[in-house]
Phi, psi and omega in degrees: 000124175277120173280120190243142173235143177246133176230122185248117170279081196300323182287320177297318180297316183301313185280349186241042172095357185259017185295133182090007184297143184268105179296330175297319181291323176299319179294320182298323181293328180277346184260004183285150179300138359263045184247147174228131184288119184255320183220132177223112184242136171238125183262103191248165181241137175228134173269094182305320179301311178295325179301322181283324194257342188239098183298323182296316179295313180304318183294314181300310189285328179287321176299321177296318176298319180295323177294321177300317180294321180295336176273002174098008182266130170280132183264124172246109191271138168244124184268144178293134178245145182249139181229140179243125178275180182300336181266003176086005177283133181266124175244157180237155179214136178204077186250121182256017183300317182294319177300313183294318182300312179296318180298310181306308180299315179293323183274343181302338183298339181254009185239153177252327186221136179235131175254116180255125179252100181191166170239005191281120181291348179291347182271003183298320179295323178297315179305312181297319182296319177293324175296320180294337173273002174102004180266149169273132187244119173248129183251136174237133179217177179238262176266162170056045179269128179304130177297324179294323178295317181295323181286331180289329184293152174287332175209129173245136180223132177292134180288342177291341181266351177281117187301125179082351182293315173237105189297150177270137177303157181297139181246158188286330181260174184267007179291158174282137177250142181219168166244136184208179181237150181281141176223150175054042183283134175257101179302323182293326182250357173071025180226163178184209183227146169254129179262131178215179188236153169235145178247127179220169179302346178266358177125189179266116179246150180259145174228166175224154181216142182295142170218158173232143187302331182295346180268006177278153180269143177068198180267072183274134183291118181304329179300336179298336182282349181282343184258108183292353174275344178286141182251130181244151176248140184198164174255147177256122183227162174271121179266106185284348178270000182226058176060031181055035178285137175287130181223158176269133180225168182057039183284130174220159183286129181254316179213128179270148179304326182292337180286344189250009180261000000 
């Protein structure tokens, strides 16, 4: 059984495309066989001045904290600090990087696997240090993920591709909707396959489904399908005119690779 710990750089995730992330799905991801979630930390930011003066902000942020606690996460708060420079300009700072790094290093002695949610390249050295202590380090990010961080991790996975982690909005029909990346695209014939994931008690498994460029929405540049880092949203439907084959339809670009660098 792999003893797993989750460490969430919550402010980075919020600002880089992960707003609304489902912490219950994240905990489920860590609890799939043969893994058990042993430690779950989220490093959050609170503006104490706004908490005192703005009831709406106070209610919103405390509700958010309660949701995280109910999902089994320990909250490590970093309070916003205000600084005034020589010209009277006010700047703010609330960085929890050091707290996260120290906690992960100290707690790693009891862990086999660490899931780190961030896109911040400052954590590359932490990833290496954890690996040197014998831990497997997996990184999940959304937009603006450091290329060095992705390369340092034992596994990098876009949070957009984890089923339910960032929910897909309600659709009019009853077909299943997914986010995936194109593979084996043939530009000359305009077809390929979309790789996407399913999350079950047995883990995160990948599947693939046929697609043709003609099933995309709007005036989508066909060259976008040649980049396997681009993320598309699509529904999977049965094509009754083609031997009931499952195909990706209503394809549209969800996140371009350029947006995540």
